[in-house]
C-alpha positions as CSV (number, residue, x, y, z in Angstrom):
1,M,9.0,53.0,18.5
2,K,9.6,57.0,18.8
3,K,9.7,58.5,15.3
4,I,10.7,62.3,15.4
5,A,12.1,65.1,13.2
6,F,14.1,68.0,13.8
7,Y,13.5,71.0,11.6
8,G,15.0,74.5,11.9
9,K,16.5,77.3,9.7
10,G,19.9,76.2,7.8
11,G,22.8,77.1,9.6
12,I,21.0,76.9,13.2
13,G,23.1,74.0,14.4
14,K,20.3,71.5,13.9
15,S,22.5,68.7,12.7
16,T,24.9,69.0,15.5
17,T,21.9,68.9,17.8
18,A,20.7,66.0,16.2
19,A,23.9,64.0,16.2
20,N,24.4,64.9,20.1
21,V,20.9,63.6,20.9
22,S,21.4,60.5,19.1
23,A,24.6,59.7,20.8
24,A,23.4,60.6,24.2
25,L,20.2,58.3,23.4
26,S,22.6,55.6,22.3
27,T,24.9,55.7,25.5
28,A,21.6,55.8,27.5
29,G,21.0,52.2,25.9
30,H,18.7,53.0,23.2
31,K,18.8,51.7,19.6
32,V,19.2,54.8,17.3
33,C,18.9,55.5,13.7
34,Q,19.5,59.2,12.5
35,I,18.3,59.8,8.8
36,G,19.7,62.9,7.2
37,C,17.4,64.4,4.8
38,D,19.5,67.0,3.4
39,P,21.8,67.1,0.0
40,K,24.8,67.8,1.8
41,N,24.6,64.5,3.3
42,D,26.3,66.1,6.6
43,S,23.8,65.3,9.2
44,T,25.6,61.7,10.5
45,R,29.2,63.4,9.8
46,L,29.8,63.7,13.7
47,L,28.5,60.0,14.2
48,L,30.5,58.5,11.4
49,G,33.4,60.8,11.7
50,H,33.4,61.4,8.0
51,I,30.9,62.5,5.5
52,C,28.7,59.6,4.2
53,K,29.7,58.5,0.9
54,N,27.1,56.2,-0.3
55,T,23.8,57.8,0.2
56,V,20.6,56.5,-0.7
57,L,19.9,58.4,-3.9
58,D,23.8,57.7,-4.7
59,M,23.0,53.8,-4.8
60,V,19.7,54.6,-6.5
61,R,21.2,56.1,-9.3
62,I,24.1,53.2,-9.7
63,K,22.3,49.9,-8.6
64,D,19.1,48.3,-10.0
65,E,18.8,46.6,-6.7
66,I,19.9,48.0,-3.2
67,N,20.2,46.2,0.1
68,L,20.4,47.7,3.4
69,E,23.9,47.3,3.7
70,D,24.6,49.6,0.8
71,I,22.8,52.6,2.6
72,V,22.9,51.8,6.4
73,H,26.3,52.9,8.0
74,Y,27.2,52.4,11.5
75,G,28.6,55.3,13.8
76,F,29.4,56.0,17.2
77,N,28.1,53.3,19.6
78,G,26.3,51.3,16.9
79,I,24.2,54.1,15.9
80,K,22.3,53.5,12.4
81,C,23.5,56.1,10.1
82,V,21.5,56.8,6.6
83,E,21.8,59.8,4.2
84,A,19.2,60.4,1.8
85,G,21.2,62.8,-0.3
86,G,20.5,64.6,-3.2
87,P,20.8,65.5,-7.1
88,E,24.0,66.2,-8.4
89,P,24.5,70.0,-8.1
90,G,22.4,72.3,-10.5
91,V,20.5,69.1,-11.8
92,G,17.3,68.1,-10.3
93,C,15.3,68.9,-7.0
94,A,16.4,68.1,-3.8
95,G,12.7,67.8,-2.3
96,R,11.9,65.2,-5.2
97,G,15.2,63.3,-3.8
98,I,14.2,63.2,-0.2
99,I,10.6,61.7,-1.6
100,V,12.5,58.9,-3.2
101,A,14.8,58.0,-0.4
102,L,12.3,58.1,2.2
103,E,9.9,55.6,0.1
104,K,13.2,53.5,-0.6
105,L,13.9,53.4,3.0
106,Q,10.4,52.4,4.0
107,E,10.5,49.6,1.2
108,L,13.7,48.3,2.9
109,D,12.5,48.6,6.4
110,A,15.6,50.2,7.5
111,A,15.0,51.0,10.8
112,A,12.9,47.9,11.9
113,D,14.5,47.2,15.1
114,E,15.2,50.5,16.6
115,D,13.9,52.2,19.8
116,I,14.1,55.7,18.0
117,I,14.4,57.0,14.8
118,L,15.4,60.6,14.1
119,Y,14.7,62.7,11.0
120,D,17.4,65.5,10.3
121,V,15.3,67.7,7.8
122,L,16.9,70.8,5.9
123,G,15.5,74.3,6.9
124,D,12.1,75.4,6.2
125,V,9.0,73.8,5.2
126,V,8.3,75.3,1.9
127,C,8.9,72.5,-0.4
128,G,6.9,69.5,-0.5
129,G,9.8,67.3,-0.7
130,F,11.2,68.4,2.7
131,A,7.9,68.2,4.4
132,V,7.6,64.5,3.6
133,P,8.4,63.4,7.0
134,I,5.6,65.3,8.4
135,R,3.0,65.1,5.8
136,E,3.6,61.2,5.2
137,G,3.8,60.2,9.1
138,Y,7.3,59.0,8.8
139,A,7.7,61.2,12.0
140,T,5.0,61.9,14.4
141,D,6.9,64.2,17.1
142,I,8.5,67.2,15.4
143,Y,10.9,69.5,17.2
144,I,11.9,73.0,16.1
145,V,15.4,73.9,16.8
146,S,15.9,77.7,17.0
147,S,17.8,80.6,18.3
148,G,16.1,84.0,19.4
149,E,17.1,85.7,16.1
150,L,14.6,87.1,13.9
151,M,15.1,84.9,10.9
152,S,15.3,81.5,13.0
153,L,12.3,82.4,14.7
154,Y,10.4,83.2,11.4
155,A,11.6,79.9,10.1
156,A,10.3,78.2,13.4
157,N,7.1,79.8,12.8
158,N,6.7,78.7,9.3
159,I,7.5,75.3,10.4
160,A,4.8,75.5,12.9
161,K,2.3,76.7,10.3
162,G,3.3,73.5,8.3
163,I,2.9,71.1,11.2
164,R,-0.5,72.7,11.8
165,R,-1.6,72.0,8.1
166,F,-0.7,68.2,8.5
167,A,-1.8,67.7,12.3
168,G,-5.2,67.0,11.3
169,R,-4.5,64.1,8.9
170,G,-2.6,61.8,11.4
171,E,-0.6,61.6,14.6
172,V,2.2,64.2,13.6
173,K,2.3,67.0,16.3
174,L,4.7,69.4,17.6
175,A,6.6,68.3,20.2
176,G,8.7,71.4,21.4
177,I,11.2,74.1,20.6
178,I,14.8,73.4,21.1
179,G,16.5,76.7,21.9
180,N,20.1,76.7,20.5
181,G,21.9,79.7,22.2
182,R,23.4,82.6,20.0
183,N,24.2,84.9,22.8
184,V,21.7,87.7,21.7
185,P,20.1,89.7,24.7
186,N,17.0,88.0,26.6
187,E,17.3,84.7,24.1
188,E,15.9,82.1,26.6
189,N,13.0,84.3,27.9
190,L,12.1,85.3,24.3
191,L,12.2,81.7,23.1
192,R,10.1,80.6,26.2
193,T,7.4,83.3,25.3
194,F,7.1,82.5,21.7
195,A,6.9,78.8,22.4
196,E,4.0,79.5,25.0
197,K,2.3,81.7,22.3
198,I,2.4,78.9,19.6
199,N,1.0,76.4,22.0
200,T,4.1,74.6,22.7
201,R,7.2,74.6,25.3
202,I,11.0,74.8,25.5
203,V,12.3,71.3,26.1
204,A,15.7,72.7,26.6
205,F,17.9,75.4,25.8
206,I,21.4,74.9,24.7
207,P,23.8,77.4,25.8
208,R,26.9,78.5,23.6
209,D,30.2,76.7,24.3
210,K,33.3,76.6,22.3
211,I,33.6,72.7,23.2
212,V,30.8,72.3,20.4
213,N,33.2,73.6,18.0
214,L,36.1,71.8,19.5
215,A,34.3,68.5,19.0
216,E,33.2,69.2,15.2
217,I,36.8,70.0,14.4
218,N,37.7,66.6,15.5
219,R,34.5,65.2,13.6
220,K,32.8,64.2,16.9
221,T,30.1,64.5,18.9
222,V,30.6,66.5,22.4
223,I,28.9,63.2,23.9
224,E,32.1,61.0,22.3
225,W,34.5,64.1,22.7
226,D,34.1,64.9,26.3
227,P,31.2,63.0,27.8
228,T,31.7,64.7,31.4
229,S,31.6,68.2,30.2
230,K,28.7,70.5,31.1
231,Q,27.4,70.5,27.6
232,A,27.5,66.8,27.2
233,Q,24.9,66.6,30.4
234,V,22.9,69.4,28.7
235,Y,22.6,67.1,25.5
236,A,22.1,64.0,27.7
237,A,19.4,65.9,29.5
238,L,17.6,66.7,26.3
239,A,17.9,63.2,25.1
240,T,16.1,61.9,28.1
241,E,13.3,64.6,27.8
242,I,12.8,63.6,24.3
243,F,12.6,59.9,24.8
244,Q,10.2,60.6,27.6
245,N,8.3,63.5,26.2
246,T,4.2,63.0,25.8
247,Q,3.4,66.7,25.8
248,L,2.5,67.1,22.2
249,S,0.4,69.9,20.6
250,I,-0.8,71.4,17.5
251,P,0.8,74.8,17.0
252,K,-0.8,78.1,16.8
253,P,1.4,80.1,14.7
254,L,1.7,83.9,14.9
255,S,1.4,86.5,12.2
256,F,4.8,88.0,11.0
257,E,3.6,91.4,12.6
258,E,2.9,89.6,16.0
259,L,6.4,87.8,15.8
260,E,8.1,91.4,15.2
261,D,6.4,92.9,18.1
262,L,7.5,90.0,20.3
263,I,11.0,90.5,19.1
264,G,10.7,94.0,19.7
265,F,9.4,93.6,23.2
266,F,12.1,91.6,24.2
267,G,15.0,93.9,22.5
268,I,16.5,92.1,20.2
269,D,18.4,94.1,17.8
270,N,18.5,92.0,14.4
């Protein structure tokens, strides 16, 4: 079983990418479970066609005994969809909620029969709860989704620091950078150079395309909405690369000054 996690700055398109990769893996014949680790519980929206209403933490709050059918929902092409959920707004710690949810999923062996588990994790590795998939070995292959924008690369570099911290304790490694295009100058070259400098590689560069927004408006992945489109082919190629990828590494993060110099060299105006 492959156990992977997607990390990246909030709003970078991480959940959209995760859902499309899950859909592509499923249509290729793999058994997939996607686990959303975000209090908004919207990671699996494009697979389910709606926001997940029964998250793990919802069930923990209202039931003494939780069964798999309470928290595992089936989306596009039979993909298992789970949302960790979070505390009520203004109450509790979202990171702590992720810890409770993942412990419960492990207790119930929620993804025992799958070929691949994909954890879609909120934002930056600054909170212990959101670092759990890395720290506790729930995921071993970590992908960072990033654009060529300064703050996206800053988050990517911070995530690399977190991976490096925990890489020596177990199997967890950086599996690569997934470039999610934002149409900034020299973006793909910048991302490739950044990846090389932190001791990894670009596994895919996803160009910006309006079909992604069109599919999202209709609550579908591009894979489901228009499987013959060029964008669907990009996601399918990424899914294949992820499933076959064995090029894992311990990252070597940059200093903030080195990161700024790199962005300046490529002429990105942020």
